C-alpha positions as CSV (number, residue, x, y, z in Angstrom):
1,M,-1.7,-17.4,-40.8
2,N,1.7,-18.3,-42.3
3,I,3.8,-21.5,-41.7
4,F,6.1,-19.4,-39.9
5,S,3.7,-17.9,-37.3
6,R,2.5,-21.6,-36.8
7,I,5.7,-22.7,-35.7
8,A,6.4,-19.9,-33.5
9,N,3.2,-20.0,-31.9
10,W,3.5,-23.8,-31.2
11,Y,6.9,-23.6,-30.1
12,F,6.5,-20.8,-27.6
13,S,3.1,-22.2,-26.5
14,R,5.0,-25.1,-25.2
15,N,7.1,-24.9,-21.6
16,A,10.0,-25.8,-23.2
17,L,11.6,-28.0,-25.9
18,P,13.0,-31.7,-24.2
19,Y,16.9,-31.9,-23.8
20,W,17.4,-34.5,-26.8
21,C,16.3,-31.9,-29.3
22,I,18.7,-28.7,-28.0
23,L,21.1,-31.5,-28.1
24,L,20.1,-32.4,-31.6
25,I,19.9,-28.9,-33.0
26,D,23.6,-28.3,-31.7
27,Y,24.9,-31.6,-33.2
28,L,23.5,-30.7,-36.8
29,I,25.2,-27.2,-36.0
30,I,28.5,-29.1,-35.5
31,I,28.6,-31.5,-38.3
32,F,27.3,-28.7,-40.7
33,C,30.3,-26.4,-39.5
34,G,32.7,-29.2,-40.1
35,Y,31.5,-29.5,-43.6
36,F,31.9,-25.7,-44.1
37,A,35.5,-25.9,-42.4
38,Y,36.6,-28.6,-44.8
39,Y,35.2,-27.0,-47.4
40,L,36.9,-23.9,-47.0
41,F,40.5,-25.9,-46.8
42,K,39.5,-28.8,-49.5
43,G,36.8,-27.5,-52.1
44,G,33.8,-28.3,-53.0
45,Y,34.6,-31.6,-55.0
46,E,36.7,-32.9,-51.5
47,V,33.7,-32.4,-49.8
48,T,31.7,-34.6,-52.4
49,I,33.8,-37.3,-53.0
50,H,34.6,-37.9,-49.1
51,F,30.9,-36.9,-47.8
52,W,30.5,-39.9,-45.9
53,T,34.1,-40.3,-44.4
54,I,33.7,-37.0,-43.7
55,F,30.1,-37.4,-41.8
56,R,31.7,-40.4,-39.8
57,D,34.5,-38.4,-38.7
58,L,32.2,-35.4,-37.5
59,C,30.0,-38.1,-35.3
60,I,33.1,-39.6,-34.3
61,L,34.1,-36.0,-32.9
62,L,30.4,-35.5,-31.2
63,I,31.6,-37.8,-28.5
64,P,33.7,-35.1,-26.7
65,Y,31.4,-32.7,-27.5
66,T,28.9,-34.4,-25.7
67,I,31.0,-34.8,-22.7
68,A,31.7,-31.3,-22.7
69,F,27.7,-30.3,-23.0
70,R,27.1,-32.6,-20.0
71,I,29.4,-31.0,-18.1
72,F,28.4,-27.4,-18.6
73,H,24.8,-28.4,-19.0
74,T,24.3,-26.6,-22.3
75,Y,21.3,-28.2,-23.1
76,S,19.2,-28.1,-19.5
77,G,18.2,-24.3,-20.3
78,I,15.3,-22.9,-22.1
79,F,16.4,-21.1,-25.5
80,R,14.0,-18.1,-24.9
81,Y,15.2,-17.5,-21.5
82,S,18.9,-17.8,-23.0
83,S,21.4,-15.3,-21.0
84,F,25.0,-14.3,-21.3
85,V,25.8,-16.7,-18.5
86,D,24.2,-19.4,-21.2
87,L,26.2,-18.3,-23.8
88,G,29.6,-18.3,-21.6
89,R,29.0,-22.1,-20.7
90,L,28.4,-22.9,-23.8
91,F,31.3,-21.2,-25.2
92,L,33.4,-22.9,-22.7
93,A,31.7,-26.4,-23.7
94,M,32.9,-26.0,-27.1
95,I,36.7,-25.4,-26.1
96,L,36.3,-28.2,-23.9
97,G,35.0,-30.2,-26.6
98,S,37.9,-29.1,-28.8
99,V,40.6,-29.5,-26.3
100,I,39.4,-33.3,-25.5
101,A,39.1,-34.0,-29.6
102,Y,42.7,-32.8,-30.3
103,T,44.3,-34.7,-27.2
104,G,42.4,-37.7,-28.1
105,Y,43.6,-37.8,-31.6
106,Q,47.3,-37.0,-30.6
107,L,46.9,-39.5,-28.1
108,F,45.3,-42.2,-30.5
109,P,46.1,-41.2,-34.2
110,N,44.4,-42.4,-37.0
111,K,45.1,-42.0,-40.5
112,N,41.7,-42.6,-41.5
113,N,40.5,-39.5,-39.9
114,I,40.9,-36.9,-42.5
115,F,39.1,-34.3,-40.6
116,L,41.1,-34.2,-37.8
117,E,44.8,-35.0,-39.5
118,H,44.7,-31.1,-40.4
119,H,44.5,-29.4,-36.9
120,P,42.9,-26.0,-38.1
121,R,39.6,-27.3,-39.3
122,L,38.8,-28.0,-35.9
123,I,39.5,-24.2,-34.9
124,L,37.5,-23.1,-37.7
125,L,34.6,-25.6,-36.4
126,L,35.2,-24.3,-33.1
127,L,34.7,-20.7,-34.0
128,F,31.8,-21.7,-36.7
129,A,29.9,-23.7,-34.4
130,T,29.8,-21.6,-31.1
131,F,29.0,-18.4,-33.3
132,I,26.2,-20.2,-34.9
133,M,24.7,-21.8,-31.4
134,S,24.9,-18.7,-29.6
135,A,23.5,-16.9,-32.7
136,V,20.4,-19.5,-32.8
137,R,20.1,-19.0,-29.2
138,I,19.9,-15.3,-29.3
139,I,17.5,-15.4,-32.7
140,V,14.7,-17.7,-30.7
141,K,15.5,-15.3,-27.5
142,T,14.0,-12.2,-29.9
143,M,11.7,-13.9,-31.7
144,Y,10.0,-14.6,-28.2
145,D,10.3,-11.0,-26.9
146,T,9.0,-9.6,-30.1
147,L,6.3,-12.0,-31.3
148,R,5.6,-13.5,-28.2
149,T,5.3,-10.5,-26.5
150,D,3.5,-8.6,-29.1
151,N,0.7,-11.2,-29.7
152,Y,0.4,-12.7,-26.1
153,N,1.5,-10.0,-23.5
154,K,0.0,-6.9,-21.8
155,R,0.9,-3.8,-23.1
156,I,1.5,-1.0,-20.7
157,F,3.0,2.6,-20.8
158,I,4.9,3.8,-17.3
159,Y,4.3,7.2,-15.7
160,G,7.2,8.3,-14.5
161,A,10.9,8.9,-16.4
162,L,13.5,8.7,-13.9
163,D,14.7,6.4,-10.9
164,G,11.1,4.7,-10.4
165,G,10.2,4.3,-13.8
166,I,13.2,3.0,-14.8
167,S,13.1,0.6,-11.9
168,L,9.7,-0.6,-12.6
169,A,10.8,-1.3,-16.5
170,K,13.6,-3.0,-15.4
171,S,11.8,-5.0,-13.2
172,I,9.3,-6.0,-15.5
173,R,11.7,-6.9,-18.3
174,N,13.6,-9.3,-16.0
175,E,10.6,-11.2,-15.1
176,T,10.6,-14.7,-16.4
177,P,7.9,-15.3,-17.9
178,N,7.4,-11.9,-18.9
179,R,4.3,-10.8,-19.0
180,Y,4.0,-7.0,-20.2
181,T,5.2,-5.3,-22.9
182,I,6.5,-1.6,-22.2
183,K,5.3,0.9,-25.0
184,G,6.7,4.0,-23.5
185,F,7.3,6.2,-20.6
186,I,4.7,9.5,-19.8
187,S,6.9,12.1,-18.0
188,S,5.7,15.3,-15.8
189,D,8.9,16.9,-17.0
190,N,8.3,18.4,-20.4
191,K,11.7,18.4,-21.0
192,M,11.9,14.7,-21.3
193,K,9.5,14.9,-24.1
194,G,10.7,13.3,-27.3
195,K,13.4,11.5,-25.7
196,W,14.1,8.0,-25.4
197,L,14.8,5.5,-22.3
198,M,15.5,1.7,-22.4
199,G,14.9,2.3,-26.2
200,L,11.6,3.5,-25.8
201,P,9.9,6.9,-26.3
202,V,9.1,9.3,-23.6
203,Y,5.9,11.5,-24.1
204,S,4.4,14.3,-21.7
205,E,1.8,14.3,-19.4
206,E,0.5,17.0,-21.4
207,E,-0.1,15.3,-24.4
208,D,-3.8,13.0,-25.4
209,I,-2.2,9.8,-23.1
210,P,-5.4,7.7,-23.9
211,E,-5.4,8.0,-27.7
212,L,-1.3,7.5,-27.2
213,M,-2.4,4.4,-25.7
214,R,-5.4,3.5,-27.6
215,K,-2.7,3.6,-30.9
216,Q,-0.4,1.3,-29.1
217,N,-3.4,-0.7,-28.0
218,A,-1.8,-0.4,-24.5
219,T,-4.7,-1.2,-21.8
220,T,-2.3,-0.6,-18.3
221,L,-0.9,2.6,-17.0
222,M,1.8,1.5,-14.1
223,V,2.7,4.5,-12.1
224,S,5.9,5.2,-10.6
225,P,6.2,5.3,-6.9
226,L,8.0,8.3,-7.0
227,Q,5.4,10.0,-8.9
228,T,2.2,8.9,-7.0
229,T,1.5,11.8,-5.5
230,H,2.1,14.0,-8.1
231,F,-0.1,11.5,-10.3
232,R,-3.1,11.8,-7.9
233,E,-3.2,15.6,-8.7
234,Q,-3.7,15.0,-12.0
235,E,-7.5,15.1,-12.0
236,A,-8.3,15.6,-15.8
237,L,-5.7,12.8,-16.7
238,I,-7.0,10.3,-13.9
239,N,-10.6,10.3,-15.5
240,A,-9.9,10.6,-19.1
241,L,-8.0,7.2,-18.0
242,I,-10.6,5.8,-16.7
243,D,-13.0,6.9,-19.2
244,A,-10.9,5.2,-21.6
245,N,-10.9,2.0,-19.6
246,I,-7.4,2.0,-18.9
247,K,-6.3,0.2,-15.9
248,I,-4.2,2.0,-13.5
249,M,-1.8,0.4,-11.1
250,M,0.1,1.9,-8.2
251,M,2.3,1.6,-5.5
252,P,-0.5,0.9,-2.3
253,Y,0.1,2.6,0.9
254,T,2.1,0.4,3.1
255,E,4.2,1.7,6.6
256,E,7.3,1.3,4.8
257,E,7.2,3.1,1.6
258,W,9.8,2.9,-1.6
259,D,12.7,4.9,-1.0
260,G,13.8,4.8,-4.4
261,K,17.1,3.2,-4.0
262,S,15.9,-0.5,-3.3
263,D,14.9,-3.0,-5.8
264,L,11.6,-2.1,-7.0
265,R,9.1,-5.3,-8.3
266,Y,6.5,-4.2,-10.7
267,N,4.0,-6.7,-8.3
268,Q,4.4,-4.5,-5.5
269,L,2.2,-2.3,-7.8
270,H,-1.8,-3.2,-7.5
271,E,-5.0,-2.1,-9.3
272,V,-6.2,1.2,-7.9
273,D,-9.0,1.5,-5.9
274,I,-10.7,5.0,-5.2
275,E,-8.7,5.5,-1.9
276,D,-5.4,5.1,-4.0
277,L,-6.6,8.4,-6.4
278,L,-7.8,10.8,-3.7
279,P,-5.4,13.5,-3.4
280,R,-3.2,13.9,-0.4
281,D,0.3,15.0,0.8
282,K,2.8,12.1,1.9
283,I,3.0,12.6,5.4
284,E,6.3,11.9,7.1
285,V,6.3,11.6,11.0
286,N,9.6,11.0,13.1
287,M,9.2,7.2,14.0
288,Q,12.4,7.2,16.2
289,A,11.2,9.8,18.3
290,I,7.9,7.9,19.0
291,G,9.7,4.3,19.7
292,E,11.9,5.7,22.1
293,H,8.7,7.2,24.3
294,L,6.9,3.8,23.5
295,N,9.3,1.2,23.7
296,G,9.6,-0.8,26.7
297,N,6.5,0.7,28.5
298,R,2.8,-0.7,29.1
299,I,0.2,0.7,26.4
300,L,-3.4,0.7,26.9
301,I,-5.7,1.1,24.2
302,T,-9.5,1.5,24.2
303,G,-11.6,0.8,21.5
304,A,-8.8,-1.6,20.0
305,A,-11.1,-3.5,17.8
306,G,-11.9,-0.5,15.5
307,S,-11.1,0.9,12.6
308,I,-8.7,3.5,14.3
309,G,-7.9,1.8,17.8
310,S,-7.0,-1.8,15.9
311,E,-4.3,0.4,13.5
312,M,-3.1,1.9,16.8
313,V,-2.4,-1.7,18.1
314,R,-0.4,-2.4,15.1
315,Q,1.4,0.8,14.9
316,V,2.1,0.5,18.5
317,A,3.5,-3.0,18.4
318,R,6.1,-2.0,16.5
319,F,7.9,0.0,19.1
320,A,8.2,-3.5,20.9
321,P,6.3,-2.2,24.3
322,K,6.8,-3.8,27.6
323,E,2.8,-4.8,27.5
324,L,-0.1,-4.1,25.5
325,I,-3.8,-3.7,27.3
326,L,-6.5,-3.9,24.4
327,I,-10.2,-3.2,25.3
328,D,-13.3,-3.2,23.2
329,Q,-16.8,-4.6,23.3
330,A,-16.8,-6.1,20.4
331,E,-15.7,-10.1,20.5
332,T,-15.2,-11.3,17.3
333,P,-13.0,-8.0,16.1
334,M,-11.0,-8.5,19.7
335,H,-10.6,-12.3,18.6
336,D,-9.1,-11.0,15.3
337,I,-6.7,-8.7,16.9
338,R,-5.6,-11.2,19.4
339,R,-4.7,-13.9,16.4
340,M,-3.0,-11.0,14.7
341,M,-0.7,-10.3,17.5
342,Q,-0.1,-13.7,18.5
343,G,1.0,-14.5,14.9
344,N,3.1,-11.1,14.3
345,H,4.2,-10.1,17.9
346,P,4.3,-13.4,19.8
347,N,6.7,-11.8,22.4
348,I,5.0,-9.0,23.4
349,P,2.6,-9.7,26.6
350,C,-1.2,-8.6,24.9
351,H,-4.2,-8.7,27.0
352,T,-7.5,-8.5,24.7
353,I,-10.2,-7.6,27.1
354,V,-13.8,-7.4,26.0
355,A,-15.7,-4.9,28.1
356,S,-17.5,-1.8,28.0
357,I,-15.5,1.3,29.2
358,T,-18.6,2.3,31.5
359,N,-17.6,-0.4,33.6
360,Q,-16.1,1.6,36.2
361,T,-15.3,-1.6,38.6
362,F,-14.0,-4.0,36.2
363,M,-11.9,-0.7,34.6
364,E,-10.7,0.1,37.7
365,D,-9.2,-3.8,38.3
366,I,-7.6,-3.5,34.9
367,F,-5.8,-0.1,35.6
368,R,-4.5,-1.6,38.9
369,R,-3.4,-4.9,37.5
370,H,-1.6,-3.1,34.8
371,K,-0.8,0.3,35.7
372,P,-0.4,1.6,32.2
373,D,1.7,4.2,31.2
374,Y,0.4,5.6,28.0
375,V,-3.4,5.3,27.4
376,F,-5.1,6.0,23.8
377,H,-8.6,6.4,23.9
378,A,-10.4,5.2,20.8
379,A,-13.5,4.1,22.2
380,A,-16.6,5.9,20.9
381,Y,-19.8,5.4,19.4
382,K,-19.4,7.7,16.2
383,H,-22.0,7.4,13.5
384,V,-24.0,10.3,13.4
385,P,-27.7,9.1,12.7
386,M,-27.6,6.5,15.5
387,M,-26.5,8.8,18.4
388,E,-28.8,11.8,17.1
389,D,-31.5,8.8,17.5
390,N,-29.8,7.3,20.5
391,P,-28.3,10.6,22.7
392,A,-28.5,8.7,26.2
393,M,-25.8,6.1,24.7
394,A,-23.7,9.1,23.2
395,V,-24.0,10.1,27.0
396,Q,-23.2,6.9,28.5
397,N,-20.7,5.4,26.4
398,N,-18.6,8.7,24.8
399,I,-18.9,11.1,28.0
400,Y,-19.1,9.0,31.0
401,G,-16.6,6.3,29.6
402,T,-14.1,8.8,28.9
403,R,-14.4,9.8,32.2
404,V,-13.8,6.6,33.8
405,I,-11.0,6.1,31.8
406,A,-9.3,9.7,32.2
407,D,-10.0,9.4,36.0
408,L,-8.6,6.3,36.4
409,A,-5.5,7.4,34.2
410,V,-4.7,10.3,36.6
411,K,-5.1,7.6,39.8
412,Y,-2.8,5.2,38.8
413,G,-0.3,7.5,37.5
414,T,-0.4,6.9,33.7
415,K,2.2,9.2,32.1
416,K,0.2,10.3,29.0
417,F,-3.8,10.4,27.9
418,V,-4.5,10.6,24.3
419,M,-7.9,11.4,23.4
420,I,-9.0,10.9,19.7
421,S,-11.5,13.7,18.8
422,T,-13.1,14.6,16.0
423,D,-13.5,17.5,13.4
424,K,-17.5,16.9,14.7
425,A,-16.5,18.5,18.0
426,V,-16.2,21.6,16.1
427,N,-19.2,24.1,16.4
428,P,-21.1,20.8,16.6
429,T,-24.8,20.4,14.9
430,N,-25.3,16.6,16.1
431,V,-25.6,14.5,19.1
432,M,-22.3,12.6,18.5
433,G,-20.2,16.0,17.7
434,C,-21.4,17.5,20.7
435,S,-20.6,14.3,22.9
436,K,-16.8,14.6,21.6
437,R,-16.6,18.3,22.3
438,I,-17.6,17.7,26.1
439,C,-15.2,14.7,26.4
440,E,-12.5,17.5,25.0
441,I,-13.7,19.6,27.7
442,Y,-13.5,17.3,30.4
443,C,-10.0,16.2,29.5
444,Q,-8.5,19.7,29.1
445,S,-10.2,20.5,32.8
446,L,-8.6,17.6,34.2
447,N,-5.3,18.2,32.9
448,K,-5.8,22.0,34.5
449,A,-6.9,20.7,37.7
450,I,-3.6,18.3,37.9
451,S,-1.5,21.4,37.2
452,T,-3.6,23.9,39.6
453,S,-4.9,21.7,42.4
454,P,-3.2,18.1,42.3
455,H,-4.0,17.4,45.8
456,T,-7.6,17.5,45.0
457,L,-7.5,14.5,42.9
458,P,-7.4,10.5,43.9
459,Q,-4.0,8.7,43.7
460,A,-3.4,5.1,44.3
461,N,0.3,5.4,45.2
462,G,-0.2,8.5,47.1
463,N,2.1,10.5,44.8
464,L,0.6,13.6,43.2
465,P,-1.1,13.3,39.8
466,C,1.3,13.5,36.9
467,T,-0.9,12.8,33.5
468,Q,-0.8,14.5,30.5
469,F,-3.8,14.7,28.7
470,V,-3.7,15.3,25.1
471,T,-6.3,15.6,22.3
472,T,-6.2,14.9,18.9
473,R,-8.7,16.1,16.1
474,F,-9.2,15.0,12.9
475,G,-12.1,14.0,10.1
476,N,-13.0,11.1,7.9
477,V,-10.6,8.0,7.7
478,L,-10.8,6.0,4.4
479,G,-11.4,2.6,5.3
480,S,-13.2,2.7,8.7
481,N,-16.5,1.1,9.5
482,G,-19.4,3.4,8.2
483,S,-17.2,5.2,5.5
484,V,-18.9,6.1,2.5
485,I,-16.6,4.3,0.5
486,P,-17.5,0.8,1.6
487,L,-21.2,1.7,1.4
488,F,-20.7,3.1,-2.5
489,K,-19.0,-0.1,-3.2
490,E,-21.7,-2.3,-2.3
491,Q,-24.5,0.1,-3.7
492,I,-22.3,-0.1,-7.2
493,T,-22.0,-4.1,-6.7
494,K,-25.8,-4.0,-6.3
495,G,-26.0,-2.1,-9.7
496,G,-27.1,1.4,-8.1
497,P,-28.1,4.0,-7.2
498,I,-25.4,5.8,-5.2
499,T,-26.9,7.6,-2.7
500,V,-25.6,10.8,-1.9
501,T,-27.3,13.2,0.6
502,H,-26.2,16.5,-1.5
503,P,-24.7,17.7,-4.4
504,D,-22.3,20.2,-2.7
505,I,-21.4,18.0,0.4
506,I,-17.6,17.5,1.0
507,R,-15.6,16.2,3.4
508,Y,-11.8,15.7,4.5
509,F,-10.0,12.1,4.1
510,M,-7.2,10.5,5.5
511,L,-5.6,7.2,5.6
512,I,-6.2,5.4,9.0
513,P,-2.3,4.5,9.0
514,E,-1.9,7.8,8.3
515,A,-4.2,9.4,11.0
516,C,-2.6,7.0,13.7
517,K,0.7,8.3,12.6
518,L,-0.4,12.0,13.6
519,V,-1.9,10.6,16.9
520,L,1.2,8.9,17.8
521,E,3.4,12.0,16.8
522,A,1.1,14.4,18.7
523,G,1.1,12.0,21.7
524,T,4.6,12.4,22.0
525,M,5.2,15.9,21.6
526,G,2.1,16.7,23.9
527,K,2.9,18.7,27.3
528,G,-0.4,18.8,28.3
529,G,-3.8,20.2,27.6
530,E,-3.3,20.9,24.0
531,I,-5.9,19.8,21.4
532,F,-3.9,18.7,18.1
533,V,-5.7,19.4,14.8
534,F,-4.5,17.8,11.9
535,D,-4.1,19.2,8.4
536,M,-6.3,16.8,6.1
537,G,-5.4,18.3,3.1
538,K,-7.8,19.3,0.4
539,P,-11.4,18.5,0.9
540,V,-13.6,16.3,-1.5
541,R,-16.7,16.8,-2.8
542,I,-18.6,13.3,-2.1
543,A,-20.5,13.0,-5.5
544,D,-17.4,13.5,-7.8
545,L,-16.0,11.1,-5.1
546,A,-19.4,8.8,-6.1
547,Q,-18.8,9.7,-9.9
548,R,-14.9,8.8,-9.7
549,M,-15.8,5.3,-8.4
550,I,-18.9,4.5,-10.6
551,N,-16.3,5.3,-13.6
552,L,-13.7,3.1,-12.0
553,S,-15.8,0.0,-11.6
554,G,-16.9,0.2,-15.1
555,A,-20.3,0.5,-14.4
556,K,-22.5,1.6,-17.3
557,N,-26.4,2.5,-15.8
558,C,-25.2,3.3,-12.1
559,K,-26.8,6.5,-11.3
560,I,-26.4,9.0,-8.0
561,Q,-29.4,9.6,-6.2
562,Y,-29.6,12.8,-3.7
563,T,-31.6,11.8,-0.7
564,G,-31.0,15.1,1.4
565,L,-28.9,15.7,4.2
566,R,-29.3,13.3,7.4
567,D,-30.0,14.3,10.6
568,G,-27.4,16.3,12.3
569,E,-25.2,16.6,9.2
570,K,-23.3,19.1,7.9
571,L,-22.5,20.1,4.2
572,Y,-18.8,20.5,5.3
573,E,-16.7,20.0,8.5
574,E,-15.1,22.1,10.8
575,V,-11.3,21.7,12.3
576,L,-11.3,24.7,14.4
577,N,-14.0,27.1,16.2
578,D,-14.4,30.6,15.1
579,A,-13.2,31.6,18.5
580,E,-9.9,29.9,18.2
581,Q,-6.8,30.1,16.7
582,T,-3.8,27.5,15.9
583,L,-0.4,27.5,16.8
584,P,2.0,25.8,14.6
585,T,4.4,22.5,15.8
586,T,7.2,21.0,14.7
587,H,5.1,19.1,12.3
588,P,3.3,20.8,9.1
589,K,0.5,18.5,9.4
590,I,-0.1,19.5,13.3
591,M,-1.5,22.1,14.8
592,I,-2.3,23.5,18.0
593,A,-5.9,25.1,18.9
594,K,-6.2,27.9,21.3
595,V,-9.4,26.8,22.9
596,R,-11.3,28.1,25.8
597,E,-10.1,26.5,29.2
598,Y,-13.1,25.2,31.7
599,D,-12.9,25.1,35.3
600,Y,-12.7,20.9,36.5
601,E,-15.3,21.2,39.4
602,L,-17.8,23.0,36.9
603,A,-17.2,20.2,33.8
604,C,-17.6,17.5,36.6
605,Q,-21.2,19.3,37.5
606,N,-22.2,19.3,34.1
607,E,-21.4,15.8,33.5
608,E,-23.0,14.3,36.1
609,R,-26.3,16.4,35.3
610,L,-25.7,15.1,32.0
611,L,-25.6,11.5,33.3
612,K,-28.2,11.5,35.3
613,A,-30.3,12.7,32.7
614,S,-29.5,10.1,30.1
615,H,-30.8,7.0,32.5
616,T,-34.2,8.7,31.7
617,Y,-33.6,8.4,28.3
618,D,-35.3,11.6,27.2
619,D,-34.2,12.7,24.0
620,L,-34.8,16.2,24.6
621,G,-34.3,16.5,28.1
622,I,-30.6,15.3,27.5
623,V,-29.9,17.1,24.1
624,K,-31.5,20.1,26.1
625,I,-28.5,19.9,28.6
626,M,-25.7,19.4,26.1
627,K,-26.9,22.5,24.1
628,E,-26.3,24.3,27.9
629,I,-22.7,22.7,28.3
630,V,-21.8,23.5,24.6
631,P,-23.2,26.9,23.3
632,E,-22.2,26.6,20.1
633,Y,-24.0,23.1,19.1
634,K,-26.9,24.4,17.0
635,S,-28.5,21.2,15.6
636,Q,-29.1,21.0,11.6
637,H,-31.8,18.9,10.1
638,S,-33.0,17.6,13.3
639,K,-35.3,17.5,15.6
640,Y,-33.4,19.2,18.3
641,E,-33.6,22.2,16.0
642,A,-36.4,23.6,18.2
643,L,-34.5,23.5,21.1
644,D,-32.0,26.1,19.7
């Protein structure tokens, strides 16, 4: 390492030079420029014979310049972070110092001061010194931006060459201290290939991006928020980047995504997780319309501590409801929800109630006291293998619990009841899916009874029932309890293997906030009796998901192990029964399923019979009745196949 590099590394490794060092440098520049100005007027011979006299005069001249430096704080900054503002202050300080010196000489003339006896020398000193001081600061800053940057900063590429990418680049370059060096842009538009932006080359995504980044020693790719959706679709590119151990940073999903106009900070990006790379379309909902429905109303949410329920709480709270009534059996998660509401929404009256929805007496007390205007019913046992082994609990909690809440909603005048179902309710192959289908049937039949024979239904206030029942169906949500992704992460952490049930199994995925937004949208647009089906986008092969997670983690010896389909598990989930059709809605991601209608009295009889059987805890007997109620229920990989 040469002496220059040693000096540079020493300087750039320090926080800053002491202020006296900066002053000393400026003093030396002034003295040097003073000698040079005298030389231009008198020549080298005169400089030689009057050297020490000139030196004395220049030292005296430092006094007014010191005053000016003190006024404008020219020595308080850090060279390597100098800006045009700092240079402007330096220029003003030099002018002020020169004016003070000239004025002082005019007021107190000194025949012995050979430097100031000729005033143009002072002007030359002003110009030369200002120029050299500015040049020193610019040179130091440039050295820092090049030497220090290249040696110590992380080299990155930016995916996106338009507004989002440029905003990212500006944010990175404006950071103090700077941690990243941008080596190029990657554009999805081939027309941008070969162009230059902000002094940097633009490459096409069709080029060998990992190789280009390797040549530049770049280890990180930052994705513009405006290109996130397009980037997720580039599976080949993503896999190549992951295989090359290149870190990918993207904007995480938030309630308020970047609008493309406001200031963008690169630290809003984070290192991607597998959830960020799953292909999905951006979902837009009319949040204003939802707010108009929920604002100032009493909202009851069951299963409020669960994955879906807790997110429903967060989103509903944004619309300033009159009151929130939250119900769940899980004490600790409910405590977390209470703390969240107290911290984020202290002005919203919120009741966190630990209870089972099957406790009819307690539930009625809650409805009688609070009289909710809207009910979002998210409470359910949802794990397929668990319900295969415990069908009695699926009946008592999912089916009977839904009936309790639905009947009370009608009795106490709830405006709208939104039930959260699942795609497993379509042509169910397991107990859990069938239990949710029976819940759908009951809610739909109850809605029909309200429109055809409302006088037969109990009402606490004596008015005719007016509740509108709406059902929503969607598939797996990322980040939910029991999702394959947390399981795979845990297995990777332990060194593997990752267990996948079948090499061809596929699933649909949606982010929890996205699913909840669609639930709210469907709930507000529903008129009663509809089953809203969500467009889940592209299905994901679970084996591919597992392999990508392995690659993303950097694990070398983690294998995928196929264990066989679990009891009641399908290779793929359906959204609609074969006998059903869909109708469009105003939202492109939401459709209405045209389903068969069921008689309310028959639905009640079936549920009574099923509930009675559940108290026998005879698994085969319970499932037999479930299959009679839902003829399309055909078990797969289950002991209940004998009943088909």
